[in-house]
C-alpha positions as CSV (number, residue, x, y, z in Angstrom):
1,M,9.5,62.4,123.5
2,K,9.1,66.2,123.7
3,N,6.1,65.9,126.0
4,S,7.7,63.5,128.4
5,F,10.9,65.6,128.6
6,C,9.3,69.0,129.3
7,P,8.1,68.3,132.8
8,F,11.7,67.3,133.8
9,V,13.2,70.5,132.4
10,I,10.5,72.7,133.9
11,S,10.9,71.1,137.3
12,D,14.7,71.6,137.1
13,L,14.3,75.2,136.0
14,V,11.8,75.9,138.9
15,S,14.2,74.4,141.4
16,L,17.1,76.3,140.0
17,S,15.1,79.6,140.0
18,T,14.0,79.0,143.6
19,A,17.6,78.3,144.7
20,L,18.9,81.4,143.0
21,F,16.1,83.5,144.5
22,L,16.9,82.2,148.0
23,F,20.6,82.7,147.5
24,F,20.3,86.3,146.4
25,S,17.7,87.0,149.0
26,V,20.0,85.7,151.8
27,T,22.9,87.6,150.2
28,I,20.9,90.9,150.1
29,C,19.6,90.4,153.6
30,S,23.1,89.7,155.0
31,Q,24.4,92.9,153.4
32,E,21.7,95.3,154.7
33,L,22.6,97.8,157.2
34,R,21.1,97.5,160.7
35,V,21.1,100.3,163.2
36,G,20.1,100.3,166.9
37,S,20.2,102.9,169.7
38,A,19.8,103.0,173.4
39,K,20.6,105.3,176.3
40,R,20.8,105.3,180.1
41,I,20.5,108.1,182.6
42,L,23.7,108.7,184.6
43,T,22.6,111.5,186.9
44,P,23.7,110.4,190.4
45,N,21.2,110.4,193.2
46,P,22.0,112.0,195.5
47,L,24.0,114.5,193.5
48,I,27.8,114.4,193.8
49,A,30.6,116.9,193.2
50,V,31.4,118.0,189.6
51,S,34.7,118.6,187.9
52,G,35.8,121.1,185.2
53,G,39.4,119.8,185.1
54,V,42.4,119.2,187.3
55,G,41.8,120.1,191.0
56,S,39.2,119.1,193.6
57,P,35.6,118.6,192.4
58,K,33.1,121.2,193.5
59,P,29.9,120.3,195.4
60,A,26.7,120.3,193.4
61,T,23.3,120.9,195.0
62,V,21.1,121.4,191.9
63,K,20.8,119.6,188.6
64,K,19.8,121.1,185.2
65,G,19.0,118.4,182.7
66,E,20.1,114.7,183.0
67,L,23.5,113.2,182.4
68,T,23.2,110.3,180.0
69,V,25.2,107.7,178.0
70,R,24.0,107.1,174.5
71,A,24.9,104.3,172.1
72,M,24.5,103.9,168.4
73,V,25.3,100.5,166.9
74,L,25.8,99.7,163.2
75,E,26.1,96.3,161.7
76,N,26.5,95.1,158.1
77,M,27.5,91.6,157.2
78,D,30.3,90.7,159.6
79,E,31.2,94.3,160.7
80,K,29.7,95.6,163.9
81,I,30.5,99.1,165.3
82,A,29.4,100.9,168.5
83,I,29.6,104.7,168.8
84,V,29.1,105.8,172.4
85,N,29.0,109.2,174.1
86,I,28.9,109.9,177.8
87,D,28.1,113.3,179.5
88,N,31.4,113.9,181.1
89,L,34.6,116.0,180.8
90,G,36.4,113.0,179.4
91,W,36.3,109.2,179.8
92,P,39.7,107.4,180.2
93,A,40.3,104.1,178.5
94,A,40.7,102.5,181.9
95,L,37.0,103.0,182.4
96,G,36.1,102.4,178.8
97,N,37.8,99.0,178.7
98,T,35.8,97.9,181.8
99,S,32.7,98.5,179.7
100,R,34.1,96.8,176.6
101,K,34.6,93.6,178.6
102,L,30.9,93.5,179.4
103,I,29.7,94.1,175.8
104,K,28.8,91.0,173.9
105,G,28.9,90.6,170.1
106,I,31.0,93.6,169.2
107,P,34.8,93.5,169.0
108,A,36.4,95.7,171.7
109,E,38.4,97.6,169.2
110,N,35.2,98.5,167.3
111,I,33.6,100.2,170.4
112,L,34.3,103.9,170.3
113,I,33.6,105.7,173.6
114,G,33.7,109.5,173.6
115,A,32.8,112.2,176.0
116,S,30.6,115.3,175.5
117,H,33.1,117.4,177.5
118,T,30.5,119.0,179.8
119,H,32.3,120.8,182.7
120,S,29.4,120.1,185.1
121,A,29.7,116.3,185.6
122,P,31.5,114.1,188.2
123,D,35.2,113.6,188.1
124,A,36.0,110.6,185.9
125,Y,39.8,110.9,186.2
126,A,40.1,110.8,190.0
127,F,42.5,113.7,189.7
128,P,45.1,113.3,192.5
129,D,46.2,116.3,194.6
130,E,49.8,116.9,195.7
131,N,49.3,114.3,198.5
132,G,47.9,111.7,196.2
133,N,44.3,112.2,197.4
134,H,41.3,112.6,195.1
135,G,37.7,113.5,195.2
136,A,36.1,111.1,192.7
137,D,33.3,108.7,193.6
138,L,34.8,105.4,192.4
139,E,31.6,103.5,193.1
140,Y,29.7,105.9,190.8
141,L,32.2,105.5,188.0
142,Q,32.1,101.7,188.3
143,W,28.3,101.9,188.1
144,C,28.6,104.0,184.9
145,T,30.8,101.4,183.2
146,V,27.9,98.9,183.6
147,Q,25.3,101.4,182.3
148,I,27.5,102.0,179.2
149,A,27.7,98.3,178.5
150,D,24.0,97.8,179.1
151,A,23.2,100.6,176.6
152,V,25.4,99.1,173.9
153,N,24.1,95.6,174.4
154,E,20.5,96.9,174.2
155,A,21.3,98.9,171.0
156,L,22.7,95.8,169.4
157,K,19.7,93.7,170.4
158,N,17.2,96.3,169.1
159,S,19.0,97.0,165.8
160,E,16.8,97.0,162.7
161,P,17.2,97.5,158.9
162,A,18.0,101.1,158.1
163,Y,19.2,103.5,155.5
164,L,21.3,106.6,156.1
165,K,21.2,110.4,155.4
166,I,24.6,112.0,155.8
167,A,25.6,115.6,155.4
168,V,28.2,118.2,156.5
169,G,27.5,121.9,156.4
170,K,28.1,125.2,158.2
171,A,26.1,125.6,161.3
172,E,24.8,129.2,161.2
173,G,24.1,131.4,164.2
174,K,25.7,132.3,167.6
175,I,26.8,128.8,168.7
176,A,30.6,128.7,169.1
177,Y,33.7,130.8,168.8
178,N,37.4,130.7,169.6
179,Y,38.1,132.3,172.9
180,Y,41.7,132.9,171.9
181,A,41.0,134.2,168.4
182,P,37.2,134.5,167.7
183,D,37.1,133.5,164.1
184,L,39.6,130.6,164.2
185,Y,37.2,127.7,164.6
186,D,35.5,125.2,162.4
187,P,31.8,126.0,161.9
188,R,31.0,122.8,160.1
189,C,28.5,120.3,161.6
190,G,28.4,116.7,160.5
191,V,25.2,114.7,160.8
192,I,24.5,111.0,160.3
193,Q,20.9,110.0,160.5
194,A,19.6,106.5,160.4
195,L,16.0,105.9,159.3
196,G,14.0,102.6,159.4
197,T,13.2,100.8,156.2
198,H,10.0,99.1,157.3
199,G,7.5,98.6,160.1
200,K,6.7,101.2,162.7
201,N,9.9,103.1,162.0
202,K,9.7,103.1,158.2
203,D,11.2,106.4,157.0
204,K,11.4,107.6,160.6
205,P,14.7,108.5,162.3
206,I,16.0,105.8,164.6
207,V,19.0,107.9,165.7
208,T,20.7,111.2,164.7
209,L,24.4,111.7,165.3
210,V,25.7,115.2,165.5
211,N,29.4,116.0,165.3
212,Y,30.5,119.5,166.2
213,A,33.5,121.1,167.9
214,I,32.6,123.0,171.1
215,H,33.3,123.3,174.8
216,P,30.0,122.7,176.6
217,E,31.0,125.0,179.5
218,V,28.2,127.6,179.8
219,I,27.5,126.5,183.4
220,G,30.9,125.2,184.3
221,S,31.9,123.6,187.6
222,D,31.7,126.6,190.0
223,Q,28.0,127.2,190.3
224,G,27.0,124.2,192.3
225,I,25.1,122.7,189.3
226,L,25.3,119.3,187.8
227,S,24.4,119.4,184.1
228,P,25.0,118.1,180.6
229,D,25.2,121.8,179.7
230,I,24.2,122.6,176.1
231,I,24.2,118.9,175.0
232,G,21.1,118.2,177.1
233,P,18.9,120.7,175.3
234,L,20.4,119.6,172.0
235,Y,19.2,116.0,172.7
236,D,15.8,117.1,173.8
237,R,15.2,119.2,170.7
238,I,16.3,116.6,168.2
239,E,14.3,113.9,170.0
240,E,11.2,116.1,170.2
241,K,11.4,116.9,166.4
242,T,12.4,113.5,165.1
243,G,11.0,110.9,167.5
244,G,14.4,109.1,167.4
245,M,17.4,109.2,169.8
246,A,20.2,111.7,169.5
247,V,23.9,111.3,170.1
248,F,26.6,114.0,170.1
249,M,30.3,113.5,169.3
250,N,32.6,116.4,169.9
251,G,35.3,117.5,167.4
252,A,38.6,119.3,167.3
253,Q,37.6,121.9,170.0
254,G,41.0,122.6,171.7
255,G,42.5,126.0,172.3
256,M,39.8,127.2,172.8
257,I,36.6,126.5,170.9
258,T,33.8,127.3,173.3
259,A,30.1,128.0,173.5
260,D,29.4,131.5,172.3
261,N,27.6,132.9,175.4
262,R,29.1,136.4,175.1
263,L,26.9,139.3,176.0
264,D,26.9,142.9,174.6
265,D,28.3,144.3,177.9
266,G,31.4,142.1,177.7
267,K,30.0,139.5,180.3
268,E,28.9,136.0,179.7
269,A,25.5,134.3,180.0
270,R,26.0,131.3,182.3
271,D,22.6,129.9,183.0
272,W,20.4,127.1,181.9
273,Q,18.4,129.4,179.6
274,E,21.6,130.0,177.6
275,C,22.3,126.3,177.4
276,Q,18.9,125.9,176.0
277,R,19.4,128.7,173.4
278,I,22.7,127.2,172.1
279,G,21.6,123.6,172.3
280,N,18.3,124.2,170.5
281,L,20.1,126.3,167.8
282,L,22.7,123.6,167.2
283,A,20.0,120.9,167.1
284,D,17.9,123.0,164.6
285,E,21.0,123.6,162.4
286,A,21.9,119.9,162.4
287,L,18.4,118.9,161.3
288,R,18.5,121.6,158.6
289,I,21.8,120.4,157.3
290,V,20.7,116.8,157.0
291,S,17.2,117.5,155.8
292,D,17.9,117.4,152.1
293,A,20.6,114.8,152.1
294,P,20.0,112.0,149.7
295,M,19.1,108.5,150.9
296,Q,22.0,106.0,151.2
297,E,20.1,102.7,150.8
298,D,23.0,100.3,150.7
299,P,25.7,102.0,152.9
300,M,28.7,99.9,153.8
301,I,30.5,100.2,157.1
302,Y,34.2,99.6,157.9
303,C,36.3,99.9,161.1
304,A,40.1,100.0,161.4
305,N,42.1,100.6,164.5
306,K,45.7,101.4,165.3
307,T,47.6,101.5,168.6
308,V,50.0,104.5,169.1
309,S,52.2,105.6,171.9
310,F,52.7,109.2,173.0
311,P,55.7,110.4,175.1
312,I,54.7,112.1,178.3
313,E,56.6,115.3,178.6
314,S,54.2,117.1,180.9
315,A,55.1,116.7,184.6
316,P,51.5,117.4,185.8
317,L,50.0,114.9,183.3
318,K,52.6,112.3,184.2
319,Y,51.8,112.8,187.9
320,I,48.0,112.3,187.2
321,L,48.5,109.2,185.1
322,Q,50.8,107.6,187.7
323,N,48.8,108.5,190.8
324,S,45.1,108.2,189.8
325,P,43.5,105.1,191.3
326,L,42.0,104.3,188.0
327,G,45.2,102.7,186.8
328,M,45.6,104.8,183.7
329,S,49.3,104.3,183.4
330,T,50.5,101.5,181.1
331,G,53.6,100.8,183.1
332,D,56.0,103.0,181.3
333,I,56.2,106.3,183.2
334,D,57.5,108.1,180.1
335,S,54.8,107.1,177.6
336,I,51.1,106.2,177.2
337,S,49.4,104.1,174.6
338,T,46.0,104.5,173.1
339,T,43.7,103.2,170.3
340,L,42.9,105.3,167.2
341,N,40.0,104.4,165.0
342,L,38.9,105.0,161.4
343,L,35.3,104.4,160.3
344,N,33.7,104.4,156.9
345,I,30.0,104.8,157.2
346,G,28.4,105.1,153.8
347,T,29.9,108.3,152.3
348,A,31.3,109.5,155.7
349,Q,34.8,108.9,157.0
350,V,35.5,109.2,160.8
351,L,38.8,109.6,162.6
352,T,39.1,109.6,166.4
353,I,41.2,111.9,168.5
354,P,42.1,110.9,172.1
355,G,41.9,114.5,173.4
356,E,41.3,118.1,172.5
357,A,43.0,118.9,169.2
358,L,43.4,122.5,168.2
359,P,41.2,123.5,165.2
360,N,44.2,123.8,162.7
361,I,44.9,120.1,163.3
362,G,41.2,119.4,162.7
363,Y,41.2,121.3,159.4
364,Y,44.3,119.5,158.2
365,L,43.0,116.1,159.0
366,K,39.6,116.8,157.3
367,R,41.5,118.1,154.2
368,K,43.4,114.8,153.9
369,M,40.3,112.6,154.2
370,P,39.0,111.2,150.9
371,T,35.4,112.3,151.3
372,E,33.1,115.3,151.2
373,H,31.8,114.1,154.6
374,P,34.7,114.2,157.0
375,F,34.0,113.6,160.7
376,L,36.4,113.9,163.7
377,F,35.4,112.4,167.0
378,G,37.4,114.2,169.6
379,L,37.8,113.0,173.2
380,T,37.3,109.5,172.0
381,N,38.8,106.3,173.5
382,D,40.9,108.5,175.8
383,A,41.3,112.2,176.8
384,F,44.9,113.2,177.1
385,G,44.4,117.0,177.4
386,Y,45.2,119.4,174.6
387,I,46.9,118.4,171.3
388,L,48.8,121.2,169.5
389,T,51.5,121.2,166.8
390,K,55.1,121.4,167.8
391,E,55.2,124.8,166.2
392,D,52.4,126.1,168.5
393,F,53.6,124.3,171.6
394,N,55.0,126.8,174.2
395,S,54.8,129.6,171.6
396,F,52.3,132.3,172.1
397,K,51.6,133.4,175.7
398,R,48.0,132.6,175.0
399,Y,49.0,129.0,174.5
400,D,50.7,128.7,177.9
401,Y,47.7,126.8,179.5
402,V,47.1,124.4,176.6
403,S,50.8,123.6,176.4
404,R,51.0,122.9,180.2
405,T,47.9,120.6,179.9
406,S,49.3,118.7,176.9
407,L,51.3,115.5,176.8
408,G,54.0,117.4,174.9
409,E,55.1,118.8,171.6
410,K,55.4,115.4,169.8
411,T,51.7,114.4,170.4
412,S,50.2,116.0,167.3
413,E,52.8,114.6,164.9
414,I,52.4,111.1,166.1
415,L,48.6,111.4,166.1
416,I,48.5,112.9,162.5
417,N,50.9,110.3,161.2
418,G,48.9,107.4,162.8
419,L,45.6,108.6,161.5
420,L,46.8,109.4,158.0
421,D,48.5,106.0,157.8
422,M,45.1,104.4,158.4
423,V,43.5,106.7,155.8
424,S,46.2,105.5,153.3
425,N,45.8,101.8,154.1
426,S,42.0,101.7,154.4
427,P,39.3,101.5,151.7
428,K,37.8,104.8,150.7
429,P,34.2,105.6,151.9
430,Q,31.5,105.3,149.3
431,S,31.0,108.1,146.8
432,E,27.6,109.8,146.4
């Protein structure tokens, strides 16, 4: 009896073991993080005028570096997220939403589109003058929306199994300072690096994301030069050293965190060599900061979003939103809506800011985030000018300009409450 029963039991056990192995294998595979990256060159040919803000774009006759759009896609189980940055002063949601409609496989609300804030790229707002005329090249902007979508679609298609290294640390050296009050800025640099788990990219960086608050305005818009400014050399340096792609996301750089191009004689270095110096230094610091970070082999990702509405108290911004041909107004002439995002990526948490928040707002938000790895993506999903607290609004004479180019004194409170509400109602990022 025993001999005739054993084969049946063994056969059943083998089948059960095989089924369990396949189940757990499928479960593990479905939970692995996949990361992809892709980029497109956006340098117009022939060159077109560049914009450093409100007013008529200035003609450009020379280029230094290439304008690009870069996409980093993360997917884990059913969650898919795209982080995109474009070399421009800002990128309105009216343009971003055009790209989102062309992107397949990622929910529109999970596609974060930010701008590097270079002051040497074409006008993306079609800033209207007092007669309602503008100097933007609408055909170029439409072409860019397609390139953005193509980059994201390619990044998703090329995604591969990956692990992460995440770190936040002080970037040392002469990189940035506060033009209004030199020491009042956040020197921290956040880095998320994805490395392959097998194949030709095993243990090699696929993409390195750098998050740092700075105005890339060494060259500016008045020298006849089209350029990514310091961000171009940063990309080149990281890609030369790692072999993978680089993507930059700005931070809370408002009022007025700028590139430290000061010279001993009181003047400023405003050439491509200075862009290379600062970009290379920031790249080197980012790689140093992340170099000893531990591997995160099973990082989870999470994306939340929230729609908020800001009152428009600024007459100049109200005029721009109403009269730009891009259709940035949402219909209500006294308010504008936008999307805020919260991301958890392994041990990192990310909050988005639709403009240029002053550094005290950035410090406050980071302090309230439940992680040692807080990231703020400024100028993301929209770019509504400066964001300052109601206490700072129209206060110091030094703040006259940032107050005039802000939606109004209520913006920061609505922003902070909206972001912290998402923090309170979202899962915490993983702990180390």
